[in-house]
All heavy atoms as TSV, in Angstrom:
chain	resi	resn	atom	element	x	y	z
A	1	MET	N	N	2.339	13.209	18.928
A	1	MET	CA	C	1.596	13.248	17.643
A	1	MET	C	C	0.140	13.232	17.999
A	1	MET	O	O	-0.327	12.510	18.847
A	1	MET	CB	C	1.976	12.002	16.808
A	1	MET	CG	C	1.090	11.817	15.643
A	1	MET	SD	S	1.491	10.423	14.602
A	1	MET	CE	C	2.885	11.150	13.732
A	2	THR	N	N	-0.614	14.015	17.247
A	2	THR	CA	C	-2.051	14.120	17.424
A	2	THR	C	C	-2.714	13.409	16.240
A	2	THR	O	O	-2.410	13.670	15.113
A	2	THR	CB	C	-2.559	15.566	17.477
A	2	THR	OG1	O	-1.881	16.206	18.545
A	2	THR	CG2	C	-4.049	15.611	17.700
A	3	TRP	N	N	-3.609	12.468	16.548
A	3	TRP	CA	C	-4.306	11.715	15.502
A	3	TRP	C	C	-5.657	12.349	15.237
A	3	TRP	O	O	-6.349	12.740	16.145
A	3	TRP	CB	C	-4.508	10.294	15.960
A	3	TRP	CG	C	-3.245	9.518	16.170
A	3	TRP	CD1	C	-2.646	9.287	17.363
A	3	TRP	CD2	C	-2.362	8.979	15.176
A	3	TRP	NE1	N	-1.450	8.623	17.183
A	3	TRP	CE2	C	-1.280	8.402	15.831
A	3	TRP	CE3	C	-2.417	8.907	13.800
A	3	TRP	CZ2	C	-0.284	7.764	15.146
A	3	TRP	CZ3	C	-1.412	8.282	13.145
A	3	TRP	CH2	C	-0.335	7.707	13.790
A	4	ARG	N	N	-5.987	12.424	13.985
A	4	ARG	CA	C	-7.287	12.932	13.576
A	4	ARG	C	C	-8.268	11.751	13.675
A	4	ARG	O	O	-8.029	10.674	13.139
A	4	ARG	CB	C	-7.256	13.431	12.135
A	4	ARG	CG	C	-8.540	14.028	11.664
A	4	ARG	CD	C	-8.475	14.463	10.203
A	4	ARG	NE	N	-8.229	13.333	9.320
A	4	ARG	CZ	C	-9.224	12.580	8.831
A	4	ARG	NH1	N	-10.451	12.758	9.173
A	4	ARG	NH2	N	-8.909	11.606	7.986
A	5	VAL	N	N	-9.328	11.927	14.409
A	5	VAL	CA	C	-10.310	10.849	14.611
A	5	VAL	C	C	-11.296	10.894	13.413
A	5	VAL	O	O	-11.933	11.963	13.175
A	5	VAL	CB	C	-11.088	11.049	15.928
A	5	VAL	CG1	C	-12.135	9.949	16.090
A	5	VAL	CG2	C	-10.085	11.022	17.077
A	6	PRO	N	N	-11.443	9.812	12.663
A	6	PRO	CA	C	-12.325	9.772	11.557
A	6	PRO	C	C	-13.794	10.028	12.002
A	6	PRO	O	O	-14.192	9.604	13.055
A	6	PRO	CB	C	-12.186	8.384	10.987
A	6	PRO	CG	C	-10.913	7.876	11.554
A	6	PRO	CD	C	-10.737	8.572	12.869
A	7	SER	N	N	-14.568	10.665	11.145
A	7	SER	CA	C	-15.921	10.958	11.483
A	7	SER	C	C	-16.857	9.842	10.987
A	7	SER	O	O	-18.045	9.845	11.300
A	7	SER	CB	C	-16.349	12.323	10.859
A	7	SER	OG	O	-16.177	12.290	9.467
A	8	ARG	N	N	-16.357	8.925	10.199
A	8	ARG	CA	C	-17.179	7.847	9.704
A	8	ARG	C	C	-16.932	6.615	10.499
A	8	ARG	O	O	-15.903	6.438	11.144
A	8	ARG	CB	C	-16.854	7.515	8.232
A	8	ARG	CG	C	-17.106	8.639	7.324
A	8	ARG	CD	C	-16.959	8.293	5.892
A	8	ARG	NE	N	-16.225	7.078	5.548
A	8	ARG	CZ	C	-15.689	6.905	4.339
A	8	ARG	NH1	N	-15.700	7.887	3.471
A	8	ARG	NH2	N	-15.048	5.809	4.064
A	9	ASN	N	N	-17.907	5.679	10.451
A	9	ASN	CA	C	-17.760	4.409	11.185
A	9	ASN	C	C	-17.023	3.357	10.383
A	9	ASN	O	O	-16.486	2.393	10.955
A	9	ASN	CB	C	-19.103	3.878	11.628
A	9	ASN	CG	C	-19.691	4.740	12.742
A	9	ASN	OD1	O	-19.007	5.369	13.495
A	9	ASN	ND2	N	-21.017	4.785	12.817
A	10	SER	N	N	-17.094	3.447	9.043
A	10	SER	CA	C	-16.418	2.383	8.259
A	10	SER	C	C	-15.543	3.020	7.210
A	10	SER	O	O	-15.931	3.979	6.546
A	10	SER	CB	C	-17.473	1.461	7.630
A	10	SER	OG	O	-18.262	2.206	6.740
A	11	TRP	N	N	-14.368	2.470	7.073
A	11	TRP	CA	C	-13.384	2.959	6.077
A	11	TRP	C	C	-12.896	1.760	5.274
A	11	TRP	O	O	-12.680	0.655	5.848
A	11	TRP	CB	C	-12.227	3.598	6.811
A	11	TRP	CG	C	-12.579	4.885	7.501
A	11	TRP	CD1	C	-13.208	5.026	8.684
A	11	TRP	CD2	C	-12.298	6.165	7.045
A	11	TRP	NE1	N	-13.389	6.315	9.008
A	11	TRP	CE2	C	-12.843	7.078	8.009
A	11	TRP	CE3	C	-11.724	6.701	5.892
A	11	TRP	CZ2	C	-12.784	8.468	7.877
A	11	TRP	CZ3	C	-11.612	8.095	5.771
A	11	TRP	CH2	C	-12.175	8.934	6.744
A	12	SER	N	N	-12.604	1.945	4.033
A	12	SER	CA	C	-12.002	0.851	3.263
A	12	SER	C	C	-10.532	0.771	3.612
A	12	SER	O	O	-9.961	1.685	4.180
A	12	SER	CB	C	-12.179	1.154	1.768
A	12	SER	OG	O	-11.293	2.215	1.378
A	13	PHE	N	N	-9.967	-0.367	3.298
A	13	PHE	CA	C	-8.528	-0.520	3.533
A	13	PHE	C	C	-7.733	0.531	2.820
A	13	PHE	O	O	-6.823	1.120	3.362
A	13	PHE	CB	C	-8.080	-1.968	3.097
A	13	PHE	CG	C	-6.606	-2.122	3.266
A	13	PHE	CD1	C	-6.081	-2.522	4.501
A	13	PHE	CD2	C	-5.747	-1.907	2.222
A	13	PHE	CE1	C	-4.735	-2.658	4.644
A	13	PHE	CE2	C	-4.366	-2.039	2.369
A	13	PHE	CZ	C	-3.855	-2.406	3.611
A	14	LYS	N	N	-8.114	0.789	1.566
A	14	LYS	CA	C	-7.408	1.810	0.785
A	14	LYS	C	C	-7.498	3.197	1.449
A	14	LYS	O	O	-6.505	3.905	1.456
A	14	LYS	CB	C	-8.006	1.826	-0.619
A	14	LYS	CG	C	-7.243	2.780	-1.549
A	14	LYS	CD	C	-7.784	2.605	-2.948
A	14	LYS	CE	C	-7.026	3.474	-3.950
A	14	LYS	NZ	N	-7.464	3.270	-5.306
A	15	GLU	N	N	-8.643	3.535	1.982
A	15	GLU	CA	C	-8.791	4.853	2.636
A	15	GLU	C	C	-7.910	4.962	3.863
A	15	GLU	O	O	-7.288	5.983	4.129
A	15	GLU	CB	C	-10.224	5.096	3.018
A	15	GLU	CG	C	-11.155	5.362	1.827
A	15	GLU	CD	C	-12.609	5.388	2.250
A	15	GLU	OE1	O	-13.101	4.505	2.962
A	15	GLU	OE2	O	-13.289	6.370	1.835
A	16	ILE	N	N	-7.807	3.876	4.602
A	16	ILE	CA	C	-6.941	3.864	5.833
A	16	ILE	C	C	-5.498	3.949	5.407
A	16	ILE	O	O	-4.723	4.772	5.898
A	16	ILE	CB	C	-7.195	2.608	6.655
A	16	ILE	CG1	C	-8.632	2.671	7.224
A	16	ILE	CG2	C	-6.170	2.453	7.747
A	16	ILE	CD1	C	-9.070	1.335	7.868
A	17	TRP	N	N	-5.097	3.120	4.448
A	17	TRP	CA	C	-3.664	3.032	4.030
A	17	TRP	C	C	-3.191	4.343	3.454
A	17	TRP	O	O	-2.057	4.696	3.687
A	17	TRP	CB	C	-3.533	1.900	3.003
A	17	TRP	CG	C	-2.121	1.608	2.625
A	17	TRP	CD1	C	-1.436	2.069	1.559
A	17	TRP	CD2	C	-1.179	0.783	3.346
A	17	TRP	NE1	N	-0.155	1.596	1.552
A	17	TRP	CE2	C	0.010	0.774	2.643
A	17	TRP	CE3	C	-1.298	0.042	4.561
A	17	TRP	CZ2	C	1.101	0.078	3.036
A	17	TRP	CZ3	C	-0.158	-0.669	4.958
A	17	TRP	CH2	C	0.992	-0.640	4.200
A	18	THR	N	N	-4.057	5.014	2.717
A	18	THR	CA	C	-3.620	6.247	2.046
A	18	THR	C	C	-3.999	7.514	2.840
A	18	THR	O	O	-3.751	8.608	2.418
A	18	THR	CB	C	-4.199	6.348	0.620
A	18	THR	OG1	O	-5.638	6.318	0.725
A	18	THR	CG2	C	-3.715	5.245	-0.240
A	19	GLY	N	N	-4.600	7.323	4.010
A	19	GLY	CA	C	-5.087	8.432	4.816
A	19	GLY	C	C	-3.988	9.181	5.555
A	19	GLY	O	O	-2.817	8.715	5.640
A	20	GLU	N	N	-4.348	10.320	6.129
A	20	GLU	CA	C	-3.435	11.196	6.829
A	20	GLU	C	C	-2.764	10.501	8.037
A	20	GLU	O	O	-1.565	10.606	8.235
A	20	GLU	CB	C	-4.138	12.411	7.351
A	20	GLU	CG	C	-4.695	13.356	6.367
A	20	GLU	CD	C	-5.514	14.454	7.000
A	20	GLU	OE1	O	-5.357	14.712	8.202
A	20	GLU	OE2	O	-6.350	15.032	6.285
A	21	ASN	N	N	-3.559	9.763	8.852
A	21	ASN	CA	C	-3.007	9.186	10.045
A	21	ASN	C	C	-1.929	8.140	9.711
A	21	ASN	O	O	-0.876	8.074	10.337
A	21	ASN	CB	C	-4.122	8.543	10.858
A	21	ASN	CG	C	-5.043	9.586	11.540
A	21	ASN	OD1	O	-4.648	10.690	11.668
A	21	ASN	ND2	N	-6.207	9.144	11.912
A	22	PHE	N	N	-2.217	7.275	8.775
A	22	PHE	CA	C	-1.277	6.209	8.447
A	22	PHE	C	C	-0.064	6.812	7.772
A	22	PHE	O	O	1.069	6.329	7.991
A	22	PHE	CB	C	-1.932	5.110	7.622
A	22	PHE	CG	C	-1.262	3.782	7.756
A	22	PHE	CD1	C	-1.453	3.054	8.870
A	22	PHE	CD2	C	-0.364	3.309	6.771
A	22	PHE	CE1	C	-0.763	1.819	9.040
A	22	PHE	CE2	C	0.265	2.129	6.908
A	22	PHE	CZ	C	0.068	1.380	8.070
A	23	ALA	N	N	-0.236	7.803	6.970
A	23	ALA	CA	C	0.924	8.484	6.319
A	23	ALA	C	C	1.844	9.106	7.399
A	23	ALA	O	O	3.029	8.993	7.307
A	23	ALA	CB	C	0.431	9.521	5.353
A	24	ALA	N	N	1.232	9.722	8.410
A	24	ALA	CA	C	2.032	10.283	9.503
A	24	ALA	C	C	2.775	9.235	10.290
A	24	ALA	O	O	3.966	9.383	10.618
A	24	ALA	CB	C	1.094	11.048	10.441
A	25	LEU	N	N	2.125	8.061	10.471
A	25	LEU	CA	C	2.812	6.961	11.171
A	25	LEU	C	C	4.032	6.451	10.366
A	25	LEU	O	O	5.129	6.297	10.899
A	25	LEU	CB	C	1.854	5.807	11.409
A	25	LEU	CG	C	2.455	4.540	11.961
A	25	LEU	CD1	C	2.964	4.777	13.395
A	25	LEU	CD2	C	1.436	3.421	11.979
A	26	ARG	N	N	3.848	6.323	9.047
A	26	ARG	CA	C	4.950	5.871	8.230
A	26	ARG	C	C	6.079	6.896	8.249
A	26	ARG	O	O	7.258	6.482	8.096
A	26	ARG	CB	C	4.450	5.599	6.793
A	26	ARG	CG	C	3.623	4.371	6.702
A	26	ARG	CD	C	3.390	3.975	5.221
A	26	ARG	NE	N	2.880	5.039	4.378
A	26	ARG	CZ	C	1.559	5.305	4.147
A	26	ARG	NH1	N	0.671	4.520	4.679
A	26	ARG	NH2	N	1.244	6.276	3.370
A	27	GLN	N	N	5.830	8.165	8.309
A	27	GLN	CA	C	6.839	9.170	8.347
A	27	GLN	C	C	7.642	9.224	9.623
A	27	GLN	O	O	8.812	9.588	9.657
A	27	GLN	CB	C	6.253	10.581	8.049
A	27	GLN	CG	C	5.794	10.683	6.615
A	27	GLN	CD	C	5.096	11.978	6.355
A	27	GLN	OE1	O	4.973	12.819	7.258
A	27	GLN	NE2	N	4.633	12.225	5.123
A	28	THR	N	N	7.006	8.874	10.717
A	28	THR	CA	C	7.647	8.992	12.024
A	28	THR	C	C	8.390	7.700	12.422
A	28	THR	O	O	9.227	7.767	13.349
A	28	THR	CB	C	6.630	9.283	13.144
A	28	THR	OG1	O	5.669	8.241	13.234
A	28	THR	CG2	C	5.933	10.605	12.921
A	29	LYS	N	N	8.169	6.629	11.786
A	29	LYS	CA	C	8.826	5.344	12.127
A	29	LYS	C	C	9.619	4.854	10.959
A	29	LYS	O	O	9.245	5.022	9.784
A	29	LYS	CB	C	7.747	4.294	12.468
A	29	LYS	CG	C	6.881	4.687	13.642
A	29	LYS	CD	C	7.607	4.566	14.921
A	29	LYS	CE	C	6.723	4.832	16.105
A	29	LYS	NZ	N	7.390	4.930	17.317
A	30	ASN	N	N	10.700	4.231	11.222
A	30	ASN	CA	C	11.481	3.536	10.205
A	30	ASN	C	C	11.008	2.102	10.220
A	30	ASN	O	O	11.621	1.224	10.850
A	30	ASN	CB	C	12.973	3.629	10.489
A	30	ASN	CG	C	13.811	3.086	9.390
A	30	ASN	OD1	O	13.317	2.809	8.342
A	30	ASN	ND2	N	15.112	2.915	9.669
A	31	LEU	N	N	9.910	1.831	9.568
A	31	LEU	CA	C	9.284	0.477	9.588
A	31	LEU	C	C	9.819	-0.329	8.441
A	31	LEU	O	O	9.967	0.151	7.339
A	31	LEU	CB	C	7.760	0.632	9.507
A	31	LEU	CG	C	7.106	1.496	10.578
A	31	LEU	CD1	C	5.654	1.640	10.295
A	31	LEU	CD2	C	7.350	0.890	11.953
A	32	PRO	N	N	10.031	-1.622	8.624
A	32	PRO	CA	C	10.033	-2.292	9.899
A	32	PRO	C	C	11.285	-2.001	10.697
A	32	PRO	O	O	12.331	-1.739	10.147
A	32	PRO	CB	C	9.976	-3.785	9.549
A	32	PRO	CG	C	10.555	-3.846	8.178
A	32	PRO	CD	C	10.259	-2.525	7.529
A	33	MET	N	N	11.085	-1.986	12.009
A	33	MET	CA	C	12.148	-1.529	12.896
A	33	MET	C	C	13.210	-2.638	13.139
A	33	MET	O	O	14.362	-2.331	13.287
A	33	MET	CB	C	11.572	-1.072	14.238
A	33	MET	CG	C	10.763	0.211	14.059
A	33	MET	SD	S	9.752	0.715	15.479
A	33	MET	CE	C	10.732	0.319	16.870
A	34	LEU	N	N	12.819	-3.870	13.130
A	34	LEU	CA	C	13.763	-4.945	13.499
A	34	LEU	C	C	14.492	-5.385	12.197
A	34	LEU	O	O	13.901	-5.511	11.110
A	34	LEU	CB	C	12.987	-6.138	14.031
A	34	LEU	CG	C	12.206	-5.831	15.354
A	34	LEU	CD1	C	11.394	-7.074	15.741
A	34	LEU	CD2	C	13.124	-5.415	16.435
A	35	LYS	N	N	15.775	-5.643	12.311
A	35	LYS	CA	C	16.557	-6.077	11.179
A	35	LYS	C	C	16.013	-7.363	10.556
A	35	LYS	O	O	16.001	-7.495	9.360
A	35	LYS	CB	C	18.028	-6.328	11.608
A	35	LYS	CG	C	18.726	-5.060	11.988
A	35	LYS	CD	C	19.510	-4.531	10.828
A	35	LYS	CE	C	20.298	-3.277	11.318
A	35	LYS	NZ	N	20.449	-2.327	10.268
A	36	THR	N	N	15.600	-8.294	11.412
A	36	THR	CA	C	15.061	-9.559	10.850
A	36	THR	C	C	13.786	-9.324	10.062
A	36	THR	O	O	13.538	-9.994	9.078
A	36	THR	CB	C	14.771	-10.568	11.964
A	36	THR	OG1	O	13.975	-9.971	12.954
A	36	THR	CG2	C	16.022	-11.031	12.640
A	37	CYS	N	N	13.019	-8.328	10.466
A	37	CYS	CA	C	11.781	-8.026	9.726
A	37	CYS	C	C	12.081	-7.376	8.381
A	37	CYS	O	O	11.363	-7.588	7.403
A	37	CYS	CB	C	10.865	-7.074	10.569
A	37	CYS	SG	S	10.236	-7.882	12.055
A	38	GLN	N	N	13.150	-6.623	8.335
A	38	GLN	CA	C	13.529	-5.940	7.090
A	38	GLN	C	C	13.934	-6.950	5.991
A	38	GLN	O	O	13.783	-6.673	4.834
A	38	GLN	CB	C	14.683	-4.986	7.308
A	38	GLN	CG	C	14.310	-3.804	8.193
A	38	GLN	CD	C	15.467	-2.975	8.623
A	38	GLN	OE1	O	16.612	-3.251	8.309
A	38	GLN	NE2	N	15.186	-1.898	9.330
A	39	LYS	N	N	14.403	-8.104	6.408
A	39	LYS	CA	C	14.842	-9.127	5.460
A	39	LYS	C	C	13.805	-10.265	5.231
A	39	LYS	O	O	14.038	-11.133	4.393
A	39	LYS	CB	C	16.153	-9.767	5.955
A	39	LYS	CG	C	17.296	-8.756	6.043
A	39	LYS	CD	C	18.547	-9.375	6.560
A	39	LYS	CE	C	19.614	-8.320	6.723
A	39	LYS	NZ	N	20.828	-8.876	7.247
A	40	CYS	N	N	12.736	-10.226	5.936
A	40	CYS	CA	C	11.736	-11.277	5.911
A	40	CYS	C	C	10.942	-11.262	4.569
A	40	CYS	O	O	10.510	-10.206	4.162
A	40	CYS	CB	C	10.761	-11.148	7.051
A	40	CYS	SG	S	9.445	-12.373	7.035
A	41	ASP	N	N	10.764	-12.414	4.008
A	41	ASP	CA	C	9.945	-12.498	2.776
A	41	ASP	C	C	8.677	-13.309	3.015
A	41	ASP	O	O	7.986	-13.689	2.096
A	41	ASP	CB	C	10.755	-13.102	1.618
A	41	ASP	CG	C	11.193	-14.518	1.892
A	41	ASP	OD1	O	10.951	-15.076	2.979
A	41	ASP	OD2	O	11.806	-15.142	0.973
A	42	ARG	N	N	8.340	-13.523	4.263
A	42	ARG	CA	C	7.205	-14.359	4.614
A	42	ARG	C	C	5.852	-13.746	4.136
A	42	ARG	O	O	4.966	-14.494	3.838
A	42	ARG	CB	C	7.197	-14.473	6.141
A	42	ARG	CG	C	6.078	-15.346	6.624
A	42	ARG	CD	C	6.206	-15.611	8.105
A	42	ARG	NE	N	5.140	-16.481	8.542
A	42	ARG	CZ	C	4.950	-16.835	9.796
A	42	ARG	NH1	N	5.799	-16.428	10.740
A	42	ARG	NH2	N	3.959	-17.630	10.112
A	43	PHE	N	N	5.779	-12.441	4.045
A	43	PHE	CA	C	4.496	-11.798	3.701
A	43	PHE	C	C	4.545	-11.156	2.322
A	43	PHE	O	O	3.723	-10.304	2.008
A	43	PHE	CB	C	4.163	-10.773	4.754
A	43	PHE	CG	C	3.960	-11.400	6.114
A	43	PHE	CD1	C	4.940	-11.296	7.091
A	43	PHE	CD2	C	2.799	-12.108	6.409
A	43	PHE	CE1	C	4.743	-11.848	8.323
A	43	PHE	CE2	C	2.640	-12.678	7.654
A	43	PHE	CZ	C	3.624	-12.587	8.593
A	44	LEU	N	N	5.461	-11.593	1.473
A	44	LEU	CA	C	5.536	-10.966	0.112
A	44	LEU	C	C	4.234	-11.083	-0.649
A	44	LEU	O	O	3.795	-10.126	-1.295
A	44	LEU	CB	C	6.699	-11.527	-0.677
A	44	LEU	CG	C	8.071	-11.091	-0.240
A	44	LEU	CD1	C	9.130	-11.780	-1.071
A	44	LEU	CD2	C	8.243	-9.620	-0.290
A	45	GLU	N	N	3.632	-12.260	-0.663
A	45	GLU	CA	C	2.398	-12.445	-1.389
A	45	GLU	C	C	1.265	-11.598	-0.805
A	45	GLU	O	O	0.521	-10.955	-1.606
A	45	GLU	CB	C	1.972	-13.915	-1.398
A	45	GLU	CG	C	0.735	-14.176	-2.227
A	45	GLU	CD	C	0.865	-13.750	-3.694
A	45	GLU	OE1	O	1.986	-13.862	-4.248
A	45	GLU	OE2	O	-0.176	-13.384	-4.272
A	46	ASN	N	N	1.201	-11.490	0.491
A	46	ASN	CA	C	0.236	-10.603	1.108
A	46	ASN	C	C	0.477	-9.169	0.715
A	46	ASN	O	O	-0.477	-8.408	0.429
A	46	ASN	CB	C	0.274	-10.727	2.655
A	46	ASN	CG	C	-0.123	-12.077	3.125
A	46	ASN	OD1	O	-0.684	-12.840	2.376
A	46	ASN	ND2	N	0.084	-12.341	4.410
A	47	ASN	N	N	1.730	-8.739	0.730
A	47	ASN	CA	C	2.048	-7.389	0.352
A	47	ASN	C	C	1.692	-7.091	-1.102
A	47	ASN	O	O	1.253	-5.973	-1.435
A	47	ASN	CB	C	3.536	-7.098	0.576
A	47	ASN	CG	C	3.847	-7.047	2.059
A	47	ASN	OD1	O	3.003	-6.854	2.879
A	47	ASN	ND2	N	5.109	-7.222	2.397
A	48	ARG	N	N	1.878	-8.085	-1.951
A	48	ARG	CA	C	1.471	-7.905	-3.368
A	48	ARG	C	C	0.000	-7.664	-3.464
A	48	ARG	O	O	-0.495	-6.843	-4.209
A	48	ARG	CB	C	1.910	-9.103	-4.170
A	48	ARG	CG	C	3.379	-9.122	-4.491
A	48	ARG	CD	C	3.720	-10.261	-5.450
A	48	ARG	NE	N	5.137	-10.530	-5.392
A	48	ARG	CZ	C	5.704	-11.561	-4.780
A	48	ARG	NH1	N	4.966	-12.487	-4.201
A	48	ARG	NH2	N	7.017	-11.656	-4.809
A	49	ARG	N	N	-0.773	-8.441	-2.715
A	49	ARG	CA	C	-2.228	-8.326	-2.762
A	49	ARG	C	C	-2.652	-6.933	-2.242
A	49	ARG	O	O	-3.554	-6.294	-2.772
A	49	ARG	CB	C	-2.925	-9.415	-1.926
A	49	ARG	CG	C	-2.791	-10.726	-2.589
A	49	ARG	CD	C	-3.462	-11.819	-1.761
A	49	ARG	NE	N	-3.131	-13.114	-2.271
A	49	ARG	CZ	C	-3.181	-14.212	-1.537
A	49	ARG	NH1	N	-3.602	-14.174	-0.311
A	49	ARG	NH2	N	-2.862	-15.383	-2.079
A	50	LEU	N	N	-2.044	-6.514	-1.155
A	50	LEU	CA	C	-2.320	-5.184	-0.582
A	50	LEU	C	C	-2.010	-4.059	-1.585
A	50	LEU	O	O	-2.778	-3.126	-1.740
A	50	LEU	CB	C	-1.599	-4.961	0.711
A	50	LEU	CG	C	-1.980	-5.792	1.920
A	50	LEU	CD1	C	-1.053	-5.581	3.075
A	50	LEU	CD2	C	-3.418	-5.549	2.292
A	51	ALA	N	N	-0.896	-4.226	-2.292
A	51	ALA	CA	C	-0.522	-3.214	-3.303
A	51	ALA	C	C	-1.563	-3.192	-4.432
A	51	ALA	O	O	-1.880	-2.102	-4.957
A	51	ALA	CB	C	0.827	-3.516	-3.858
A	52	GLU	N	N	-2.121	-4.329	-4.779
A	52	GLU	CA	C	-3.130	-4.352	-5.850
A	52	GLU	C	C	-4.383	-3.567	-5.381
A	52	GLU	O	O	-4.992	-2.865	-6.185
A	52	GLU	CB	C	-3.534	-5.775	-6.146
A	52	GLU	CG	C	-2.454	-6.575	-6.933
A	52	GLU	CD	C	-2.815	-8.030	-7.061
A	52	GLU	OE1	O	-3.933	-8.446	-6.704
A	52	GLU	OE2	O	-1.937	-8.777	-7.564
A	53	ILE	N	N	-4.711	-3.721	-4.118
A	53	ILE	CA	C	-5.887	-3.036	-3.591
A	53	ILE	C	C	-5.655	-1.530	-3.534
A	53	ILE	O	O	-6.478	-0.736	-3.989
A	53	ILE	CB	C	-6.236	-3.539	-2.134
A	53	ILE	CG1	C	-6.737	-4.998	-2.231
A	53	ILE	CG2	C	-7.237	-2.623	-1.482
A	53	ILE	CD1	C	-6.815	-5.663	-0.848
A	54	VAL	N	N	-4.487	-1.138	-3.054
A	54	VAL	CA	C	-4.218	0.258	-2.837
A	54	VAL	C	C	-3.943	1.009	-4.113
A	54	VAL	O	O	-4.432	2.140	-4.320
A	54	VAL	CB	C	-3.010	0.447	-1.843
A	54	VAL	CG1	C	-2.569	1.887	-1.761
A	54	VAL	CG2	C	-3.374	-0.096	-0.471
A	55	TYR	N	N	-3.203	0.401	-5.045
A	55	TYR	CA	C	-2.753	1.116	-6.234
A	55	TYR	C	C	-3.518	0.754	-7.477
A	55	TYR	O	O	-3.142	1.207	-8.551
A	55	TYR	CB	C	-1.245	0.829	-6.404
A	55	TYR	CG	C	-0.430	1.280	-5.223
A	55	TYR	CD1	C	0.212	0.385	-4.422
A	55	TYR	CD2	C	-0.364	2.617	-4.880
A	55	TYR	CE1	C	0.942	0.737	-3.304
A	55	TYR	CE2	C	0.332	3.034	-3.754
A	55	TYR	CZ	C	1.008	2.080	-3.020
A	55	TYR	OH	O	1.727	2.508	-1.904
A	56	SER	N	N	-4.656	0.076	-7.339
A	56	SER	CA	C	-5.453	-0.198	-8.532
A	56	SER	C	C	-6.518	0.871	-8.768
A	56	SER	O	O	-6.814	1.649	-7.941
A	56	SER	CB	C	-6.115	-1.566	-8.370
A	56	SER	OG	O	-7.017	-1.588	-7.313
């Protein structure tokens, strides 16, 4: 896989999360890979906050 190198020095979390490189990573990996991680609820609150940032 070839990664596109960003031309800017600073990117927002939303720009990174919704960008080409991270989208490509999500398509090539079945994340999370570990069965225990797939069932973990330890980061649910963090994930809710990230969703608010990305999808608001």
